[in-house]
Every structure is written in C-alpha cells, then in structure tokens.
C-alpha positions as CSV (number, residue, x, y, z in Angstrom):
1,M,1.4,12.6,-1.7
2,Q,4.1,15.2,-2.1
3,Q,1.5,18.0,-2.3
4,H,-0.1,16.9,0.9
5,A,2.9,15.9,2.9
6,A,1.8,17.7,6.0
7,R,-1.5,15.9,6.0
8,L,0.2,12.5,5.5
9,R,2.5,13.3,8.4
10,A,-0.5,14.0,10.6
11,L,-2.1,10.7,9.6
12,L,1.1,8.9,10.2
13,D,1.3,10.3,13.7
14,E,-2.3,9.3,14.4
15,E,-1.8,5.8,13.2
16,A,1.5,5.4,15.0
17,E,0.0,6.1,18.4
18,G,0.3,3.0,20.5
19,Q,1.9,0.9,17.7
20,D,5.1,-1.0,18.0
21,D,6.0,-1.2,14.3
22,L,6.8,2.3,13.1
23,S,8.8,1.1,10.0
24,P,8.2,3.0,6.7
25,A,6.0,0.2,5.5
26,G,4.5,-1.1,8.7
27,E,0.8,-1.4,9.2
28,A,0.5,2.1,10.7
29,A,2.2,3.6,7.7
30,V,0.0,1.5,5.3
31,R,-3.2,2.7,7.0
32,A,-2.1,6.3,7.0
33,H,-1.4,6.2,3.3
34,L,-4.8,4.5,2.6
35,R,-6.5,7.2,4.7
36,L,-4.9,9.8,2.5
37,V,-6.1,8.0,-0.6
38,A,-9.7,7.9,0.8
39,E,-9.6,11.6,1.6
40,A,-8.3,12.4,-1.9
41,L,-11.2,10.3,-3.4
42,A,-13.7,12.2,-1.3
43,A,-12.2,15.6,-2.2
44,T,-12.3,14.9,-5.9
45,A,-15.6,12.9,-6.2
46,G,-18.6,14.1,-8.1
47,P,-21.8,15.1,-6.3
48,A,-23.4,11.6,-6.6
49,T,-20.7,9.9,-4.5
50,R,-19.0,12.6,-2.6
51,G,-21.1,12.2,0.6
52,A,-20.6,8.5,0.8
53,L,-16.8,8.8,0.2
54,E,-16.5,11.5,2.8
55,D,-18.3,9.2,5.3
56,L,-15.8,6.5,4.3
57,A,-12.8,8.7,4.8
58,D,-14.0,9.9,8.2
59,S,-14.8,6.4,9.4
60,L,-11.7,4.6,8.2
61,P,-9.9,4.4,11.5
62,E,-12.9,2.6,13.1
63,R,-13.3,0.4,9.9
64,F,-9.7,-0.5,10.1
65,A,-10.1,-1.7,13.7
66,A,-13.2,-3.6,12.9
67,G,-11.7,-5.1,9.7
68,E,-8.6,-6.7,11.2
69,G,-10.1,-10.2,11.0
70,E,-11.0,-9.7,7.3
71,V,-7.5,-8.5,6.6
72,N,-5.9,-11.4,8.4
73,D,-8.1,-13.8,6.3
74,E,-6.9,-12.0,3.2
75,L,-3.3,-12.3,4.3
76,E,-3.7,-16.1,4.7
77,R,-5.0,-16.4,1.2
78,L,-2.3,-14.1,-0.2
79,G,0.4,-15.9,1.8
80,A,-0.7,-19.3,0.5
81,A,-0.7,-18.0,-3.1
82,A,2.7,-16.4,-2.6
83,A,4.1,-19.7,-1.2
84,R,2.9,-21.6,-4.2
85,E,4.5,-19.2,-6.5
86,L,7.8,-19.3,-4.7
87,D,7.7,-23.1,-4.8
88,L,7.2,-23.0,-8.6
89,Q,10.1,-20.6,-9.0
90,F,12.6,-22.0,-6.5
91,G,11.4,-25.6,-5.9
92,S,11.1,-26.9,-2.3
93,E,14.0,-24.8,-0.9
94,P,13.0,-23.0,2.3
95,T,12.8,-19.5,0.7
96,G,11.6,-18.2,4.1
97,S,14.9,-19.0,5.7
98,D,16.2,-15.6,4.8
99,P,14.6,-13.2,7.3
100,S,15.0,-10.2,5.0
101,I,13.1,-11.9,2.1
102,A,10.4,-13.1,4.5
103,Q,10.0,-9.6,5.9
104,M,9.9,-8.1,2.4
105,I,7.2,-10.5,1.3
106,D,5.2,-10.0,4.4
107,R,5.2,-6.2,4.0
108,R,4.1,-6.4,0.4
109,L,1.3,-8.8,1.3
110,R,0.1,-6.5,4.0
111,V,0.0,-3.6,1.7
112,L,-2.0,-5.6,-0.8
113,A,-4.4,-7.0,1.9
114,W,-5.1,-3.6,3.3
115,S,-5.5,-2.2,-0.2
116,R,-8.0,-4.8,-1.0
117,F,-9.9,-4.0,2.1
118,L,-10.1,-0.3,1.0
119,L,-11.2,-1.2,-2.5
120,R,-14.1,-3.2,-1.1
121,R,-15.1,-0.3,1.1
122,V,-14.9,2.1,-1.8
123,G,-17.1,-0.2,-3.9
124,E,-19.7,-0.3,-1.1
125,A,-19.6,3.4,-0.8
126,V,-20.3,4.1,-4.5
127,G,-22.8,1.2,-4.8
128,D,-20.7,-0.7,-7.3
129,D,-20.4,-4.4,-6.6
130,G,-17.9,-5.0,-9.4
131,F,-15.6,-2.1,-8.5
132,A,-13.1,-3.9,-6.3
133,D,-12.7,-6.8,-8.8
134,A,-12.2,-4.3,-11.7
135,A,-9.5,-2.4,-9.8
136,L,-7.7,-5.7,-8.9
137,R,-7.8,-6.8,-12.5
138,W,-6.4,-3.4,-13.6
139,M,-3.6,-3.8,-11.1
140,G,-2.9,-7.5,-12.0
141,D,-2.6,-6.6,-15.6
142,R,0.1,-3.9,-14.9
143,Q,2.5,-5.5,-12.4
144,D,5.4,-4.5,-14.6
145,Q,4.3,-0.9,-14.3
146,L,4.3,-1.2,-10.5
147,A,7.7,-2.8,-10.4
148,N,9.1,0.0,-12.6
149,T,7.6,2.6,-10.3
150,I,9.1,1.0,-7.2
151,F,12.5,0.8,-8.8
152,A,12.3,4.5,-10.0
153,M,11.2,5.8,-6.6
154,D,13.9,3.7,-4.8
155,R,16.6,5.0,-7.1
156,R,15.5,8.7,-6.8
157,A,15.5,8.4,-3.0
158,K,19.0,6.9,-3.0
159,E,20.3,9.5,-5.3
160,A,18.8,12.2,-3.1
161,E,20.5,10.6,0.0
162,I,23.9,10.5,-1.8
163,A,23.5,14.2,-2.8
164,R,22.9,15.1,0.8
165,S,25.4,12.9,2.6
166,G,27.9,11.6,0.0
167,P,28.4,8.3,-1.9
168,A,28.8,6.3,1.3
169,A,25.3,7.1,2.5
170,V,23.8,4.1,0.8
171,D,26.4,1.7,2.3
172,D,24.2,1.5,5.4
173,P,22.0,-1.5,5.1
174,V,19.5,-0.1,7.6
175,L,19.1,3.1,5.6
176,V,18.8,1.2,2.3
177,N,16.1,-1.0,3.8
178,R,14.1,2.0,5.0
179,I,14.4,3.6,1.6
180,G,13.2,0.4,0.0
181,Q,10.2,0.1,2.3
182,A,9.2,3.7,1.7
183,A,9.6,3.4,-2.1
184,M,7.5,0.2,-2.1
185,L,4.6,1.7,-0.1
186,Q,4.6,5.0,-2.0
187,A,4.6,3.2,-5.3
188,H,1.8,0.9,-4.3
189,T,-0.2,3.9,-3.1
190,R,0.2,5.7,-6.4
191,F,-0.6,2.5,-8.2
192,L,-3.8,2.1,-6.1
193,V,-4.9,5.6,-6.9
194,E,-4.5,5.0,-10.6
195,A,-6.4,1.7,-10.4
196,V,-9.3,3.4,-8.5
197,A,-9.5,6.2,-11.0
198,A,-9.5,3.8,-13.9
199,S,-12.1,1.5,-12.3
200,L,-14.5,4.3,-11.2
201,T,-14.7,5.6,-14.7
202,R,-14.9,2.3,-16.5
203,R,-18.6,2.4,-17.2
C-alpha cells in the first residue's frame, strides 16, 4: 500500500464520491482498499489467471454495487455470531450500550463482510470453488497475527503523530479514533493479501 499510495488515494477519491461516511474505515475506504488488492492480484498473476483477475479488478465498482444485498446478508450472519460471542464473554449485559464499542464492532464486521465478498469473486475468477473457504480458514487460524499487526500499525502511527506534533497529539480522542480505524483497515488489508497468496498457492 505504501508503494502505491497515489493509486490508493485515487481509488479513495472515486469511492468517496457521493458517500456520507468518509471515515478511515468507512465503506468507501474499505472498497478502495479491496480494489487495490484486486489490482495487485491482477498485476502479479500468472498467464493462466491474469485475464480473469484483470476483468475482476476492472469490474469491481459495478460488482460492489450489485453485491450490496449479499454483503448485507453476510453482515447479518457475522453480527449474530459476534453477538453470541459477546454474550459468552460478558453475559447478558447490553454490550452495545457503548456507542464506541458498537461502532468498532460494526466497522470490523463490514471489513470482514466485504473481504469475504472479494474472496468469493477471486475464487470465481480463478475457477477454484474452494479458494474462499481456504482463505477464510487461513485467516481464522491466525487471528493473533492480525491482532498483533493492528496493534503495531496503531502504535507506529501514534508515534509518528507524536514526532510531528508533540506528546499531546494523541490526547485528542477524535485523532486517536481515526488512527485506530486506519490501522485496523490497513492491517486487515495486509492480512487479506497474505491469505490470498497462501490460498492461491496451496495446491
């Protein structure tokens, strides 16, 4: 992502057009990051799959629009699973009563739902019915790795902000929230790329 920051900014601008939520991990940002992933896959694919992956990358904006119902269904399933897990951890307390926690969970679920959407489209493009499931298993087995990556990215971003503006820079809860959102999405994107690479070469 760092090497292609200009392309990512262009994709962010395209996805942001007409959108209300322009937060660092809003749907527009998620879609822009996934489009960059799709373009990277097409650019690095072998001859057998390059054409199909290029077609996928080119058509993703239309596929995103057509796939909103599929993603919403995915969100319902993921939301129900997350609610059950929270109940197991915290009992019947209304964990959603804290707006910041509810928003954080919603953002992460949206990243996962859209990522699953992309994985299914990649599987279709390369003619591998088991690809998406294999990638999701890979990701499920490495959640500690994802958590560590989010933490490291968040810490580096805060350290950079302190270096620019001084120690009080991260006293601003709005700034800290934006840094956290960006770190979460960037870490999930890197994690997704690693899962795709591992799953495409598994056979």
